HTML snippet that shows the backbone in 3Dmol.js (N, CA, C, O; Angstrom):
<script src="https://3Dmol.org/build/3Dmol-min.js"></script>
<div id="view" style="width:600px;height:400px;position:relative"></div>
<script>
const pdb = `
ATOM      1  N   MET A   1       0.963  -1.187   0.085  1.00  0.00           N
ATOM      2  CA  MET A   1      -0.299   0.346   0.279  1.00  0.00           C
ATOM      3  C   MET A   1       0.822   1.414  -0.329  1.00  0.00           C
ATOM      4  O   MET A   1       1.890   1.427   0.283  1.00  0.00           O
ATOM      5  N   GLY A   2       0.731   2.067  -1.159  1.00  0.00           N
ATOM      6  CA  GLY A   2       1.402   3.361  -1.202  1.00  0.00           C
ATOM      7  C   GLY A   2       1.400   4.123   0.065  1.00  0.00           C
ATOM      8  O   GLY A   2       0.721   3.735   1.016  1.00  0.00           O
ATOM      9  N   VAL A   3       2.009   5.015   0.115  1.00  0.00           N
ATOM     10  CA  VAL A   3       1.725   5.838   1.338  1.00  0.00           C
ATOM     11  C   VAL A   3       0.407   7.025   1.110  1.00  0.00           C
ATOM     12  O   VAL A   3      -0.378   7.181   2.046  1.00  0.00           O
ATOM     13  N   ASP A   4       0.269   7.646   0.118  1.00  0.00           N
ATOM     14  CA  ASP A   4      -0.558   7.693  -0.326  1.00  0.00           C
ATOM     15  C   ASP A   4      -1.963   7.799   0.110  1.00  0.00           C
ATOM     16  O   ASP A   4      -2.703   8.741   0.392  1.00  0.00           O
ATOM     17  N   ALA A   5      -2.137   5.884   0.050  1.00  0.00           N
ATOM     18  CA  ALA A   5      -3.473   5.779   0.143  1.00  0.00           C
ATOM     19  C   ALA A   5      -3.764   5.773   1.892  1.00  0.00           C
ATOM     20  O   ALA A   5      -4.633   4.973   2.236  1.00  0.00           O
ATOM     21  N   ASN A   6      -3.333   6.316   2.632  1.00  0.00           N
ATOM     22  CA  ASN A   6      -3.213   6.150   4.223  1.00  0.00           C
ATOM     23  C   ASN A   6      -3.727   7.985   4.702  1.00  0.00           C
ATOM     24  O   ASN A   6      -4.160   8.217   5.831  1.00  0.00           O
ATOM     25  N   ILE A   7      -3.619   8.757   3.964  1.00  0.00           N
ATOM     26  CA  ILE A   7      -3.795   9.999   3.863  1.00  0.00           C
ATOM     27  C   ILE A   7      -4.555  10.643   3.216  1.00  0.00           C
ATOM     28  O   ILE A   7      -4.399  11.004   2.049  1.00  0.00           O
ATOM     29  N   SER A   8      -5.816  10.930   4.198  1.00  0.00           N
ATOM     30  CA  SER A   8      -6.887  12.053   3.108  1.00  0.00           C
ATOM     31  C   SER A   8      -6.370  13.715   3.103  1.00  0.00           C
ATOM     32  O   SER A   8      -5.598  14.283   3.876  1.00  0.00           O
ATOM     33  N   GLN A   9      -7.272  14.349   1.671  1.00  0.00           N
ATOM     34  CA  GLN A   9      -7.011  15.356   1.873  1.00  0.00           C
ATOM     35  C   GLN A   9      -7.042  16.390   2.844  1.00  0.00           C
ATOM     36  O   GLN A   9      -7.762  16.115   3.804  1.00  0.00           O
ATOM     37  N   PRO A  10      -6.599  17.261   2.879  1.00  0.00           N
ATOM     38  CA  PRO A  10      -6.577  18.173   1.910  1.00  0.00           C
ATOM     39  C   PRO A  10      -5.128  18.733   1.457  1.00  0.00           C
ATOM     40  O   PRO A  10      -4.717  19.857   1.171  1.00  0.00           O
ATOM     41  N   PHE A  11      -4.415  17.187   1.529  1.00  0.00           N
ATOM     42  CA  PHE A  11      -3.137  17.373   1.404  1.00  0.00           C
ATOM     43  C   PHE A  11      -3.456  17.514  -0.293  1.00  0.00           C
ATOM     44  O   PHE A  11      -4.496  17.101  -0.807  1.00  0.00           O
ATOM     45  N   SER A  12      -2.081  18.338  -1.217  1.00  0.00           N
ATOM     46  CA  SER A  12      -2.088  18.910  -2.434  1.00  0.00           C
ATOM     47  C   SER A  12      -1.142  17.617  -3.017  1.00  0.00           C
ATOM     48  O   SER A  12      -0.654  16.965  -2.093  1.00  0.00           O
ATOM     49  N   ASN A  13      -0.863  17.227  -4.105  1.00  0.00           N
ATOM     50  CA  ASN A  13      -0.080  16.450  -5.438  1.00  0.00           C
ATOM     51  C   ASN A  13       1.272  16.472  -4.468  1.00  0.00           C
ATOM     52  O   ASN A  13       1.798  15.478  -3.968  1.00  0.00           O
ATOM     53  N   LEU A  14       1.794  18.144  -4.296  1.00  0.00           N
ATOM     54  CA  LEU A  14       3.339  17.984  -4.277  1.00  0.00           C
ATOM     55  C   LEU A  14       3.089  18.059  -2.750  1.00  0.00           C
ATOM     56  O   LEU A  14       3.795  19.043  -2.529  1.00  0.00           O
ATOM     57  N   GLN A  15       2.804  17.866  -2.062  1.00  0.00           N
ATOM     58  CA  GLN A  15       2.813  17.854   0.291  1.00  0.00           C
ATOM     59  C   GLN A  15       2.222  16.080  -0.117  1.00  0.00           C
ATOM     60  O   GLN A  15       3.133  15.339   0.255  1.00  0.00           O
ATOM     61  N   LEU A  16       1.043  15.219  -0.733  1.00  0.00           N
ATOM     62  CA  LEU A  16       1.412  13.869  -0.748  1.00  0.00           C
ATOM     63  C   LEU A  16       3.266  13.503  -0.825  1.00  0.00           C
ATOM     64  O   LEU A  16       3.877  12.876   0.040  1.00  0.00           O
ATOM     65  N   GLU A  17       3.863  14.089  -2.084  1.00  0.00           N
ATOM     66  CA  GLU A  17       5.033  13.050  -2.619  1.00  0.00           C
ATOM     67  C   GLU A  17       6.192  14.196  -2.081  1.00  0.00           C
ATOM     68  O   GLU A  17       7.235  14.096  -2.728  1.00  0.00           O
ATOM     69  N   LEU A  18       6.222  15.267  -1.025  1.00  0.00           N
ATOM     70  CA  LEU A  18       7.217  15.700  -0.544  1.00  0.00           C
ATOM     71  C   LEU A  18       7.201  14.509   1.138  1.00  0.00           C
ATOM     72  O   LEU A  18       8.052  13.946   1.827  1.00  0.00           O
ATOM     73  N   LEU A  19       5.793  14.637   1.132  1.00  0.00           N
ATOM     74  CA  LEU A  19       6.126  13.317   2.316  1.00  0.00           C
ATOM     75  C   LEU A  19       6.219  11.367   2.270  1.00  0.00           C
ATOM     76  O   LEU A  19       6.265  10.462   3.103  1.00  0.00           O
ATOM     77  N   LYS A  20       6.208  11.495   0.708  1.00  0.00           N
ATOM     78  CA  LYS A  20       6.739  10.642   0.314  1.00  0.00           C
ATOM     79  C   LYS A  20       8.267  10.978   0.471  1.00  0.00           C
ATOM     80  O   LYS A  20       9.081  10.098   0.753  1.00  0.00           O
ATOM     81  N   LEU A  21       8.445  11.641   0.373  1.00  0.00           N
ATOM     82  CA  LEU A  21      10.163  12.159   0.648  1.00  0.00           C
ATOM     83  C   LEU A  21      10.988  11.814   1.511  1.00  0.00           C
ATOM     84  O   LEU A  21      12.094  11.279   1.589  1.00  0.00           O
ATOM     85  N   TYR A  22       9.684  12.523   2.570  1.00  0.00           N
ATOM     86  CA  TYR A  22      10.427  12.937   3.880  1.00  0.00           C
ATOM     87  C   TYR A  22      10.129  11.230   5.263  1.00  0.00           C
ATOM     88  O   TYR A  22      10.445  11.021   6.434  1.00  0.00           O
ATOM     89  N   ALA A  23       9.527  10.591   4.391  1.00  0.00           N
ATOM     90  CA  ALA A  23       9.832   8.884   4.919  1.00  0.00           C
ATOM     91  C   ALA A  23      10.791   8.515   4.761  1.00  0.00           C
ATOM     92  O   ALA A  23      11.228   7.829   5.685  1.00  0.00           O
ATOM     93  N   SER A  24      11.750   8.726   3.485  1.00  0.00           N
ATOM     94  CA  SER A  24      12.699   8.582   3.764  1.00  0.00           C
ATOM     95  C   SER A  24      13.917   8.883   4.041  1.00  0.00           C
ATOM     96  O   SER A  24      14.873   8.780   3.272  1.00  0.00           O
ATOM     97  N   ASN A  25      13.931   9.319   5.305  1.00  0.00           N
ATOM     98  CA  ASN A  25      14.112  10.042   6.062  1.00  0.00           C
ATOM     99  C   ASN A  25      15.634  10.667   5.524  1.00  0.00           C
ATOM    100  O   ASN A  25      16.714  10.302   5.988  1.00  0.00           O
ATOM    101  N   VAL A  26      15.521  11.328   4.824  1.00  0.00           N
ATOM    102  CA  VAL A  26      17.178  12.394   3.846  1.00  0.00           C
ATOM    103  C   VAL A  26      18.017  13.239   4.634  1.00  0.00           C
ATOM    104  O   VAL A  26      17.549  14.314   5.010  1.00  0.00           O
ATOM    105  N   GLN A  27      19.272  12.898   4.966  1.00  0.00           N
ATOM    106  CA  GLN A  27      20.224  14.001   5.182  1.00  0.00           C
ATOM    107  C   GLN A  27      19.016  14.906   5.335  1.00  0.00           C
ATOM    108  O   GLN A  27      17.873  14.886   4.879  1.00  0.00           O
ATOM    109  N   GLU A  28      20.102  16.187   6.636  1.00  0.00           N
ATOM    110  CA  GLU A  28      19.840  17.476   6.196  1.00  0.00           C
ATOM    111  C   GLU A  28      20.715  18.541   5.288  1.00  0.00           C
ATOM    112  O   GLU A  28      20.596  19.746   5.068  1.00  0.00           O
ATOM    113  N   GLU A  29      21.421  17.777   4.969  1.00  0.00           N
ATOM    114  CA  GLU A  29      22.649  18.190   3.981  1.00  0.00           C
ATOM    115  C   GLU A  29      21.671  18.177   2.320  1.00  0.00           C
ATOM    116  O   GLU A  29      22.104  19.083   1.608  1.00  0.00           O
ATOM    117  N   ASP A  30      20.822  17.587   1.809  1.00  0.00           N
ATOM    118  CA  ASP A  30      19.829  16.539   1.126  1.00  0.00           C
ATOM    119  C   ASP A  30      18.778  17.791   0.896  1.00  0.00           C
ATOM    120  O   ASP A  30      18.454  18.493  -0.062  1.00  0.00           O
ATOM    121  N   LEU A  31      18.341  17.671   2.604  1.00  0.00           N
ATOM    122  CA  LEU A  31      16.760  18.226   2.529  1.00  0.00           C
ATOM    123  C   LEU A  31      17.729  20.073   1.970  1.00  0.00           C
ATOM    124  O   LEU A  31      17.982  20.641   0.907  1.00  0.00           O
ATOM    125  N   LEU A  32      17.856  20.229   2.823  1.00  0.00           N
ATOM    126  CA  LEU A  32      18.598  22.018   2.489  1.00  0.00           C
ATOM    127  C   LEU A  32      18.233  21.901   0.553  1.00  0.00           C
ATOM    128  O   LEU A  32      17.233  22.196  -0.102  1.00  0.00           O
ATOM    129  N   GLN A  33      19.756  21.261   0.118  1.00  0.00           N
ATOM    130  CA  GLN A  33      19.561  21.186  -1.094  1.00  0.00           C
ATOM    131  C   GLN A  33      18.108  21.227  -2.145  1.00  0.00           C
ATOM    132  O   GLN A  33      17.928  21.798  -3.220  1.00  0.00           O
ATOM    133  N   ILE A  34      17.018  20.180  -1.140  1.00  0.00           N
ATOM    134  CA  ILE A  34      15.856  19.589  -2.308  1.00  0.00           C
ATOM    135  C   ILE A  34      15.249  20.904  -1.698  1.00  0.00           C
ATOM    136  O   ILE A  34      14.340  21.166  -2.485  1.00  0.00           O
ATOM    137  N   ARG A  35      15.256  22.098  -0.502  1.00  0.00           N
ATOM    138  CA  ARG A  35      14.406  22.990  -0.665  1.00  0.00           C
ATOM    139  C   ARG A  35      14.800  24.253  -1.777  1.00  0.00           C
ATOM    140  O   ARG A  35      14.069  25.011  -2.416  1.00  0.00           O
ATOM    141  N   ASP A  36      16.510  24.100  -1.695  1.00  0.00           N
ATOM    142  CA  ASP A  36      16.523  25.514  -2.832  1.00  0.00           C
ATOM    143  C   ASP A  36      16.119  25.048  -3.768  1.00  0.00           C
ATOM    144  O   ASP A  36      15.121  25.687  -4.099  1.00  0.00           O
ATOM    145  N   LEU A  37      16.403  23.911  -4.732  1.00  0.00           N
ATOM    146  CA  LEU A  37      16.143  23.444  -5.419  1.00  0.00           C
ATOM    147  C   LEU A  37      14.199  23.678  -6.203  1.00  0.00           C
ATOM    148  O   LEU A  37      13.703  23.888  -7.310  1.00  0.00           O
ATOM    149  N   LEU A  38      13.671  23.445  -4.624  1.00  0.00           N
ATOM    150  CA  LEU A  38      12.309  23.719  -5.067  1.00  0.00           C
ATOM    151  C   LEU A  38      12.030  25.681  -4.800  1.00  0.00           C
ATOM    152  O   LEU A  38      10.912  26.092  -5.110  1.00  0.00           O
ATOM    153  N   ALA A  39      12.453  26.107  -4.576  1.00  0.00           N
ATOM    154  CA  ALA A  39      12.955  27.840  -4.072  1.00  0.00           C
ATOM    155  C   ALA A  39      13.349  28.305  -5.806  1.00  0.00           C
ATOM    156  O   ALA A  39      13.116  29.115  -6.704  1.00  0.00           O
ATOM    157  N   LYS A  40      13.981  27.299  -5.485  1.00  0.00           N
ATOM    158  CA  LYS A  40      14.797  28.144  -7.788  1.00  0.00           C
ATOM    159  C   LYS A  40      13.861  27.538  -8.684  1.00  0.00           C
ATOM    160  O   LYS A  40      14.101  27.907  -9.834  1.00  0.00           O
ATOM    161  N   PHE A  41      12.890  26.754  -8.614  1.00  0.00           N
ATOM    162  CA  PHE A  41      11.254  26.266  -9.554  1.00  0.00           C
ATOM    163  C   PHE A  41      10.892  27.190  -9.583  1.00  0.00           C
ATOM    164  O   PHE A  41      10.768  28.032 -10.472  1.00  0.00           O
ATOM    165  N   PHE A  42      10.580  27.128  -8.160  1.00  0.00           N
ATOM    166  CA  PHE A  42       8.471  28.104  -8.065  1.00  0.00           C
ATOM    167  C   PHE A  42       9.254  29.626  -8.760  1.00  0.00           C
ATOM    168  O   PHE A  42       8.706  30.229  -9.683  1.00  0.00           O
ATOM    169  N   PHE A  43      10.572  30.092  -8.158  1.00  0.00           N
ATOM    170  CA  PHE A  43      11.050  31.437  -8.844  1.00  0.00           C
ATOM    171  C   PHE A  43      11.126  31.456  -9.979  1.00  0.00           C
ATOM    172  O   PHE A  43      10.532  32.331 -10.610  1.00  0.00           O
ATOM    173  N   GLU A  44      12.027  30.313 -10.727  1.00  0.00           N
ATOM    174  CA  GLU A  44      11.498  30.418 -12.517  1.00  0.00           C
ATOM    175  C   GLU A  44      10.139  30.478 -13.528  1.00  0.00           C
ATOM    176  O   GLU A  44       9.876  30.922 -14.646  1.00  0.00           O
ATOM    177  N   LYS A  45       9.317  29.627 -12.249  1.00  0.00           N
ATOM    178  CA  LYS A  45       7.700  29.681 -12.899  1.00  0.00           C
ATOM    179  C   LYS A  45       7.724  30.897 -12.567  1.00  0.00           C
ATOM    180  O   LYS A  45       7.326  31.593 -13.501  1.00  0.00           O
ATOM    181  N   ALA A  46       8.139  31.752 -11.255  1.00  0.00           N
ATOM    182  CA  ALA A  46       7.033  33.187 -11.433  1.00  0.00           C
ATOM    183  C   ALA A  46       7.442  33.766 -12.088  1.00  0.00           C
ATOM    184  O   ALA A  46       6.528  34.341 -12.679  1.00  0.00           O
ATOM    185  N   LYS A  47       8.431  34.082 -12.480  1.00  0.00           N
ATOM    186  CA  LYS A  47       9.638  34.756 -13.681  1.00  0.00           C
ATOM    187  C   LYS A  47       8.892  34.449 -14.866  1.00  0.00           C
ATOM    188  O   LYS A  47       8.183  35.232 -15.497  1.00  0.00           O
ATOM    189  N   ASP A  48       9.122  33.187 -15.126  1.00  0.00           N
ATOM    190  CA  ASP A  48       8.982  33.246 -15.957  1.00  0.00           C
ATOM    191  C   ASP A  48       7.429  33.317 -16.950  1.00  0.00           C
ATOM    192  O   ASP A  48       7.385  33.089 -18.159  1.00  0.00           O
ATOM    193  N   ALA A  49       6.095  33.734 -15.969  1.00  0.00           N
ATOM    194  CA  ALA A  49       4.856  33.902 -15.868  1.00  0.00           C
ATOM    195  C   ALA A  49       4.906  35.182 -16.137  1.00  0.00           C
ATOM    196  O   ALA A  49       4.194  35.549 -17.072  1.00  0.00           O
ATOM    197  N   ALA A  50       5.627  36.085 -15.518  1.00  0.00           N
ATOM    198  CA  ALA A  50       5.981  37.427 -15.056  1.00  0.00           C
ATOM    199  C   ALA A  50       6.521  37.965 -16.904  1.00  0.00           C
ATOM    200  O   ALA A  50       5.767  38.558 -17.675  1.00  0.00           O
ATOM    201  N   ASP A  51       7.477  37.690 -17.118  1.00  0.00           N
ATOM    202  CA  ASP A  51       7.862  37.555 -18.548  1.00  0.00           C
ATOM    203  C   ASP A  51       7.069  37.336 -19.626  1.00  0.00           C
ATOM    204  O   ASP A  51       7.702  37.931 -20.499  1.00  0.00           O
ATOM    205  N   LYS A  52       5.749  36.712 -20.350  1.00  0.00           N
ATOM    206  CA  LYS A  52       5.067  36.154 -20.498  1.00  0.00           C
ATOM    207  C   LYS A  52       3.927  37.027 -20.510  1.00  0.00           C
ATOM    208  O   LYS A  52       3.190  37.126 -21.491  1.00  0.00           O
ATOM    209  N   ALA A  53       3.701  37.921 -19.006  1.00  0.00           N
ATOM    210  CA  ALA A  53       2.359  38.898 -19.047  1.00  0.00           C
ATOM    211  C   ALA A  53       3.473  40.380 -19.513  1.00  0.00           C
ATOM    212  O   ALA A  53       2.981  41.377 -20.041  1.00  0.00           O
ATOM    213  N   TRP A  54       5.048  40.261 -19.188  1.00  0.00           N
ATOM    214  CA  TRP A  54       5.298  41.586 -19.962  1.00  0.00           C
ATOM    215  C   TRP A  54       5.383  41.617 -21.515  1.00  0.00           C
ATOM    216  O   TRP A  54       4.937  42.465 -22.289  1.00  0.00           O
ATOM    217  N   GLU A  55       6.159  40.323 -21.804  1.00  0.00           N
ATOM    218  CA  GLU A  55       5.212  40.983 -24.006  1.00  0.00           C
ATOM    219  C   GLU A  55       4.305  40.676 -24.458  1.00  0.00           C
ATOM    220  O   GLU A  55       4.098  40.847 -25.660  1.00  0.00           O
ATOM    221  N   GLU A  56       2.910  39.760 -23.143  1.00  0.00           N
ATOM    222  CA  GLU A  56       1.612  39.962 -23.972  1.00  0.00           C
ATOM    223  C   GLU A  56       1.448  41.539 -23.686  1.00  0.00           C
ATOM    224  O   GLU A  56       1.208  42.108 -24.752  1.00  0.00           O
ATOM    225  N   LYS A  57       1.499  42.427 -22.608  1.00  0.00           N
ATOM    226  CA  LYS A  57       1.037  43.480 -22.770  1.00  0.00           C
ATOM    227  C   LYS A  57       1.656  44.359 -23.349  1.00  0.00           C
ATOM    228  O   LYS A  57       1.260  45.524 -23.311  1.00  0.00           O
ATOM    229  N   ASN A  58       3.242  43.834 -24.297  1.00  0.00           N
ATOM    230  CA  ASN A  58       4.065  45.271 -24.303  1.00  0.00           C
ATOM    231  C   ASN A  58       4.512  46.337 -23.547  1.00  0.00           C
ATOM    232  O   ASN A  58       4.725  47.502 -23.881  1.00  0.00           O
ATOM    233  N   LEU A  59       4.644  45.682 -22.293  1.00  0.00           N
ATOM    234  CA  LEU A  59       5.311  46.944 -22.082  1.00  0.00           C
ATOM    235  C   LEU A  59       6.614  46.376 -21.692  1.00  0.00           C
ATOM    236  O   LEU A  59       6.913  45.212 -21.428  1.00  0.00           O
ATOM    237  N   THR A  60       7.488  47.694 -21.719  1.00  0.00           N
ATOM    238  CA  THR A  60       9.023  48.963 -21.157  1.00  0.00           C
ATOM    239  C   THR A  60       9.058  49.349 -20.569  1.00  0.00           C
ATOM    240  O   THR A  60       8.030  49.787 -20.051  1.00  0.00           O
ATOM    241  N   GLU A  61      10.596  49.631 -19.926  1.00  0.00           N
ATOM    242  CA  GLU A  61      10.505  49.817 -18.393  1.00  0.00           C
ATOM    243  C   GLU A  61      10.231  51.596 -19.114  1.00  0.00           C
ATOM    244  O   GLU A  61       9.898  51.990 -17.996  1.00  0.00           O
ATOM    245  N   GLN A  62      10.108  52.888 -19.989  1.00  0.00           N
ATOM    246  CA  GLN A  62      10.084  53.166 -20.051  1.00  0.00           C
ATOM    247  C   GLN A  62       8.104  53.679 -19.923  1.00  0.00           C
ATOM    248  O   GLN A  62       7.549  54.651 -19.411  1.00  0.00           O
ATOM    249  N   GLY A  63       7.612  52.537 -20.621  1.00  0.00           N
ATOM    250  CA  GLY A  63       6.360  52.966 -20.639  1.00  0.00           C
ATOM    251  C   GLY A  63       5.821  53.036 -19.114  1.00  0.00           C
ATOM    252  O   GLY A  63       4.867  53.681 -18.680  1.00  0.00           O
ATOM    253  N   LEU A  64       6.954  51.951 -18.246  1.00  0.00           N
ATOM    254  CA  LEU A  64       5.743  51.563 -16.840  1.00  0.00           C
ATOM    255  C   LEU A  64       6.510  53.447 -16.060  1.00  0.00           C
ATOM    256  O   LEU A  64       5.872  53.958 -15.140  1.00  0.00           O
ATOM    257  N   ILE A  65       7.761  54.152 -16.576  1.00  0.00           N
ATOM    258  CA  ILE A  65       7.651  54.756 -16.024  1.00  0.00           C
ATOM    259  C   ILE A  65       6.975  56.427 -16.164  1.00  0.00           C
ATOM    260  O   ILE A  65       6.901  57.294 -15.293  1.00  0.00           O
ATOM    261  N   ASP A  66       6.536  56.463 -17.611  1.00  0.00           N
ATOM    262  CA  ASP A  66       6.135  57.091 -17.843  1.00  0.00           C
ATOM    263  C   ASP A  66       4.533  57.566 -17.377  1.00  0.00           C
ATOM    264  O   ASP A  66       3.930  58.629 -17.531  1.00  0.00           O
ATOM    265  N   LYS A  67       4.147  56.265 -16.739  1.00  0.00           N
ATOM    266  CA  LYS A  67       2.676  55.816 -16.397  1.00  0.00           C
ATOM    267  C   LYS A  67       2.548  56.087 -15.004  1.00  0.00           C
ATOM    268  O   LYS A  67       1.459  56.180 -14.438  1.00  0.00           O
ATOM    269  N   HIS A  68       3.753  56.226 -14.402  1.00  0.00           N
ATOM    270  CA  HIS A  68       3.720  55.973 -12.656  1.00  0.00           C
ATOM    271  C   HIS A  68       3.393  57.762 -12.532  1.00  0.00           C
ATOM    272  O   HIS A  68       3.879  58.726 -13.123  1.00  0.00           O
ATOM    273  N   HIS A  69       2.589  57.660 -11.725  1.00  0.00           N
ATOM    274  CA  HIS A  69       1.635  59.209 -11.045  1.00  0.00           C
ATOM    275  C   HIS A  69       1.814  58.448  -9.269  1.00  0.00           C
ATOM    276  O   HIS A  69       1.508  57.397  -8.706  1.00  0.00           O
ATOM    277  N   ARG A  70       2.699  60.141  -8.829  1.00  0.00           N
ATOM    278  CA  ARG A  70       2.670  59.291  -7.438  1.00  0.00           C
ATOM    279  C   ARG A  70       1.272  60.209  -7.707  1.00  0.00           C
ATOM    280  O   ARG A  70       0.916  60.788  -8.733  1.00  0.00           O
ATOM    281  N   THR A  71       0.318  60.069  -5.767  1.00  0.00           N
ATOM    282  CA  THR A  71      -0.050  61.015  -5.846  1.00  0.00           C
ATOM    283  C   THR A  71       0.236  61.308  -4.395  1.00  0.00           C
ATOM    284  O   THR A  71       0.662  60.641  -3.452  1.00  0.00           O
ATOM    285  N   ALA A  72      -0.201  62.698  -4.589  1.00  0.00           N
ATOM    286  CA  ALA A  72      -0.352  64.353  -3.970  1.00  0.00           C
ATOM    287  C   ALA A  72      -0.639  64.184  -2.699  1.00  0.00           C
ATOM    288  O   ALA A  72      -1.827  64.148  -3.019  1.00  0.00           O
ATOM    289  N   TYR A  73      -0.676  64.039  -1.504  1.00  0.00           N
ATOM    290  CA  TYR A  73      -0.561  64.588  -0.271  1.00  0.00           C
ATOM    291  C   TYR A  73      -0.310  65.423   0.534  1.00  0.00           C
ATOM    292  O   TYR A  73       0.830  65.816   0.781  1.00  0.00           O
ATOM    293  N   PRO A  74      -1.606  65.926   1.204  1.00  0.00           N
ATOM    294  CA  PRO A  74      -0.917  67.503   1.597  1.00  0.00           C
ATOM    295  C   PRO A  74      -0.016  67.789   2.850  1.00  0.00           C
ATOM    296  O   PRO A  74       0.005  67.391   4.015  1.00  0.00           O
ATOM    297  N   SER A  75       0.539  68.447   2.272  1.00  0.00           N
ATOM    298  CA  SER A  75       1.621  68.298   3.748  1.00  0.00           C
ATOM    299  C   SER A  75       1.107  68.823   5.428  1.00  0.00           C
ATOM    300  O   SER A  75       0.067  69.341   5.835  1.00  0.00           O
ATOM    301  N   ASN A  76       2.263  68.442   6.050  1.00  0.00           N
ATOM    302  CA  ASN A  76       1.561  68.371   7.481  1.00  0.00           C
ATOM    303  C   ASN A  76       1.632  69.292   7.961  1.00  0.00           C
ATOM    304  O   ASN A  76       0.774  69.690   8.748  1.00  0.00           O
ATOM    305  N   HIS A  77       3.474  70.433   7.412  1.00  0.00           N
ATOM    306  CA  HIS A  77       3.524  71.424   8.397  1.00  0.00           C
ATOM    307  C   HIS A  77       3.024  72.640   7.839  1.00  0.00           C
ATOM    308  O   HIS A  77       2.972  73.659   8.527  1.00  0.00           O
TER     309      HIS A  77
END
`;
const viewer = $3Dmol.createViewer("view");
viewer.addModel(pdb, "pdb");
viewer.setStyle({}, {cartoon: {color: "spectrum"}});
viewer.zoomTo();
viewer.render();
</script>
């Protein structure tokens, strides 16, 4: 019987996979490397999504600068 057969939701598929990994009692050094890999993986996915949105909206740095308008607040002096 697999590990996930005994686990009921609300665990996500990623959580279930990680629980299987943790059941194998990985060394602390390996755990740190796995955490680093996961962080890099999700960073790259977020960066790719941002790049795609940037391209789809034809955004440029100068366009963002030109559109940036600060809200004027009354002076407390």
